[in-house]
N, C-alpha and C positions, 0 to 999 in steps of 0.2 A: 505494499498500498503506500511506503514511504517512498520507495521508488518512483511507484506511479506520479506521485503528486511531485516528485523534484523533476521527473520529465516531461510533468507539465508546463510547470514553474521555465526550465529551459525554453519549453517553445514559445509561452508568453514573450519571455525575455529577447528569444531572436526575431518571433515578428514585430516586437516593438523595435528594436534596431534596427529592423529590413524597410519600417515605416519612416524612419528618418533618414535611412542611407540616402545620399545624395544619387540622381539619374546619373545613369549612364552616358559617359561624355563631357558632364559640367565637374569641370576640375574644383575640387575644395581651394579655397584662399586662405591664406597663413593670417596673421592679423598684420603683418608687415605689408605684405600683397595687398591686404584690404585696403589699409589706409592709402596705401600709394594710389591706387585706383581713386578713391573718395579726392584724394588732392587732384589728381590728373583732371578728375571732373569739376570740383570747385573752380581751378584755374580756367578751365576752358570755359565755365560760365561765366567767369567776370573778363573773362575776353571776349565773349560774346555781348555780353552788356554795352564794353567798351564800344563795341560794332555798332551796337546799336544808337548807340549815344549819339555816333556822329552822321547817323542816316537822317539828316534834316526833314521835318515832315513840311511835304509840299500841298499833299492831299492824298487822294488815295480815290481808286474806284469803287473800292468796297466803303459805304455811307458810314465812318467815322469822323464827328464831329472834331475840328482843329482841333480844340482846344483839349482835347483827349488824346488828340493823335501828337500834340507837343507835352503833353506831360508824360505819356510814353516811351518818348526819346530823353527827354531830360530826365525823367526820374530813373532812366536807367543809369545814369551815372551815380547818381549815392547809393545805390544796389549795388553796382560793380565795389565800390567802395566797402559797404558791407562784407557781400562774400571775401573780396580780398582779406578782408580783417579775419573772417572764418579761417582761413586757409594759412593767415601767417600771423596767427593771437601775439607774436611776443616781440612784432612790427620790427623785424630785420631786415635790413636792408644791405643792400652791397655797394658799395662806395664804385662810382664809378663817374667817368668825366661828362660823358651824355648826359646824362641828369643832371647833371651842376650844369651844363650849358642852355639846357632847356632853363633851368631853374634860374637863371639869370634873367631870360624871356620872365617868369612868373616875375621877378621884384621887378623888373621893370616894369610891368603892367601893373603892378600895383601902385608904385611911383607916382606914375602917369594916372591913375584911377584916383588919385588924391587931390587933382586939382577938379574945375568945378566941371563936372563932366554929364552926361545922360546916365541916367542909371543903367540901361544897359551896358554901357562899360563898365560898370561895378560889380553887374552880373556877370559877366564873361569874364570877368579878371578872376572874379570867387570860383567861375568853372574850369577855368584852365588851370588854376591853382589846385581843385580837386582833381582832376583829370592827371593830373603829372604824381598826385599822390598814390592815387591807385596804379602809375606805372613804377614810381620806387617799390608800392610791396610786393608786388610780381618779381623783381629782381632777382629774388632766389633760385628762380627756376631759368635763368638765365645760363647757356653753355652747354644745357642738355643735349646729350647724346641723341638721344630719341625725337630731337628735334619738335617737342613740346607747342611752344609756342609758334612754331610755323604752322604745324597741325590742327591747329586751333584756328587758326587767322583762313586756312583753306577750308576749314570747317566751316564758318562764318561766311565767307566769301561765296561759299556752294550755296547756303541757303538762300542769299542774297541773289544771286543770280538764278538761281530756280525758280524764287517768286518773280521774276523778270520773263521767265519764259512761259510760266503758266501764266499772267499777264498776257504776253503774245498771244497765246492760243484760245485762251476765254474772250479777248475783246482786240483779237488784232490792229483794228482800223484805229483805235486810241493808242495802241503800244507802237504803231508807226508814223502815228502822226507827224506831217513835214517829212515824210523820207527817211526818217531815222528812229532807232528802237529805243524807246524809254520806258523806265517803269511804269505801270499802271495800276499794280495792287497797291504796292507803296510808291509813289510818285518818286521816280528819282530822274532827271534830265540825261540824255543821253552820252554826254560827258563823264558821268559819274558811272554811268552804266559803264562804257568802255573802260575808264580807271580798273573796277573792279575786275573784268573778264581780264584786262589786259596781265593784271598780277599774279591771278589765277594759271594764265597759260605760261607767264614764264616761270612760276615756282614750280609749276609741274612740270616743264621741260627740264629745268636744271635739276630735279630730284631724278628724273630718268635717266639725264646723262651720268647723274653719278651713282646710279642702280640702286635707288633707296625705294621704289616703286616699280609695280611691274608693268609693263607693257601694254597689256587691256585696259585695264581702268585709267590709265593715262591716255589712250588715243580718245575714250570714250569724253573725256574731260577735255583735253585739249580741244576736239573739234567742237565740242559745245563754245567753248571760250571764243573759237577762230569764228564762228558763226555769229554769236554777240558783238565778237567787235566788228565786224564788216559791215553788220545791220545797223550801227551806232553811227557808221561814216565821221569818226574821231580820228583825227590825224595825230596829234599828240599822242593819244594812247599806244596807235599804232607805231609810231617814229623810238616812244620810249621801248616798247618791251621790244624790240628787235635791238639796239642800242643792250639793254639791258642783258638779252641773250648771247648778243655778241661777247661783251665784256666778260661774262659769267665763263660763258665756253671756253674764253681765249684764258682764261686764267687756269683751266683743267685740260686744254689740249695736249700739253707734254705728259702729262701724266695717266691720260684717260683713251683708247683708242675708239671706245664707242664717239666720243666727242670730235674725234678725228672724221669718224665714217659721216657723223651727223653733219658736217660743215662740207662735205664733202657732197653729199648728197642735196643740203639746201642751195650751194652753189649750180648744181646742176637747174635743180626745180627754177628757181629766180630766175637763170638765164632763159631757160623754154618760157615761162610766165612773159618775161620782158620782153622776147622777141616774138611772140603769140598774142601776146596781151594787152600790148603797150598801149592801145587805144581805149580800152576796158579800162583798164590801171588808172591813167589820168584823167577820166571823167570820173572814177571815183573820188579820187583825190580834188581835185577840182570841186567837186560837190554842187555844182548847179553855182558858183560866183565867180563872177566876172572878174577883170585883171586889176581894178580897183580894189574890192575887194581883198583881192590875195592878197594885194599891197599891203594893206592896212592891218592885216589880220586879222579877219571878220569883224572890222570896227573897233578894235581894242585898241588902235593906237589913240582914238579921235577922243578917249577916256585918259591915258598915260599922259599926252601933252599936258591938259589942264592940270594935270594934278601934278606934275612936276614943276608948274608955274606959278603954283598956289601961294601966296604969302604966308611965311611961316615967322616965328620969333625963333631966337637961339635955342631955348629949351623945346619946341615943337619940332625945330630941326633935327635934333641931336635923339630926342625921345618920342617924338611922335604924338600924335592924338588921343591914344588910348585904343584899346579893340573895340573893333567896330565889327559890321556885316561883312568886310572887305566891300563894299560899294562907294563911289562917287559920285554924288548929283545923282542918285537914282540909280545910277549903272556897276556893271561888277566891275571891279578891277582886271580878274581875269591875269594878274603877275602875282609870284610870290613876293620876289624882291619891289614891286612897286608898293604891292600891300602892307609889305615889312615896313619899307619907306614912311607910309602912311600912318599906319598904327604904334609903330614902336621905334621908327627915325632910325636915323641913321645906325644907333646902338643894335638896336633887331636888324639890321640887311648885315651887318659883321658877323653877331653871333649863329647868323641862320649861315653865312658861308664859314665860319669855323666850323660847326656841326658837320656839313658837308664833307669839309675839308679833312678834320678830324676821322671820321668814317672812312675814307678812301687811303689815310696814310696807316691807320690802324689796321687796313683791310690786306694791303702793299705786307705789311710783315706777318700775315699770319699764313701758316702752314698750309698747302695745297689740298682743298678736299671740299665738301659739300657744304659746308657752315658758312666756310669762305667765298665762294660759287653763290652762294642764295643770296650774303649780304651784298655783294660785288651789284648783282641783279638790282637788289633792293634800291641802293643807293644811287644807282644810273638812273634807273627807271624817275625815281624821283627827281635828280638834278634835271632829266630831260623836262618833265612836268612841270618844275618849277617856274618856268619861263612864261606857262601860259596858263597855269592853275595857282590857287591858293592854299596855303593850308598849313606852312611849318610855324607860323608863331598863334596857333589856335588848336582847339582841341580836333584834331581832324584824323581823316584814313592815312592823311600822309605824315602826319606825327608816327603815329601808331607804327607805321610801316619803317620808319627811321630809328623809331624804339627798337621794332623785330630784328633790324638790320644790325644795331647795337647788341643785342644781345646773342647773334653768332657768332661774336669778336671777341669772348673772353672765354676759357676754360670751364670746365663744366665747376659749380659752387659744391664746395665741401657738404656730406650729407646732414652736418649739424645745422648747416646754415638754411637746409628747402628741408629739414625735420618737421 
């Protein structure tokens, strides 16, 4: 009888263990692995919220009140700060020159906001300081071999571009108004869409050249990004991505046979395209604009001239008028250098140039590899885009991408720092 009871108890115990046994194919995670996965997810969430914050709300095909749309984007920044604090509770930061230079822009913006200004200038200054604070909190995850921040950025851009493609399927007439692709589910102007497509395209190509991603997923993502880039008819993004891939590829050409084969194949394809499709390419690049429009850079120089001749006192010449919406007389400035001069004066222009120069020099002294190539692509793209786009001195996608480049040019942080 006792043996029968003992056998019955053993059966109950074995059935209980079987009930809680993990399913086949689902490995158990140890405490360290589970914590690392939680950290990666929260870092990715914080990065995604930063990307959402820079997606200025202009309107949407979905009937969302304008106030609610602005609250979503602007509320993403304090949410990112809170998430970053949960993953970096001890507020450990990694000393670096890049964010110190960006900090100079923040301090200069605070200085100019002390002058009699509009409330919007003070608000933008506060948000820039908050944005940079989140970036400081993410510095312990710089230099990781798994390229965590790069993958987070690609995931965020993929979601954004996916919404653009979905809008194209749902409302093609609205998405292609004026013959250029824009976002309609969450409105994004064509240059902004082209920027995201170009960066996604470039990062994926560089990762593939370094053997970090497989060929088939890369081909699908690259084809989608190329289609979006072509439909936006944006020349700056096209020149930027070509220049970025060229510089990144040249940094790898000695060490990677795949890079050499890629350049040979690309040269053949480009040569054939120029010989057979030159008229089509010229028409696409001209975008229906006349000689006068091409000469004045689609009307940009009409804004730049009056901006440079605007009377300024000595303080305004050195430190600018304070952060604004990067417009002049109601028209967009569309140049990072002139926008920096307008908002933060000669000081801001010098700091922006120093940031780019520092990143390029740092990349030059790094060993060949995927991190150096990715950083060179990002810096080159931002440098090309800076002549007709704005964003180095404000919370923007360009500042995020420069931060990403800086994060790739340092060794991995000690485990205690990212723990």
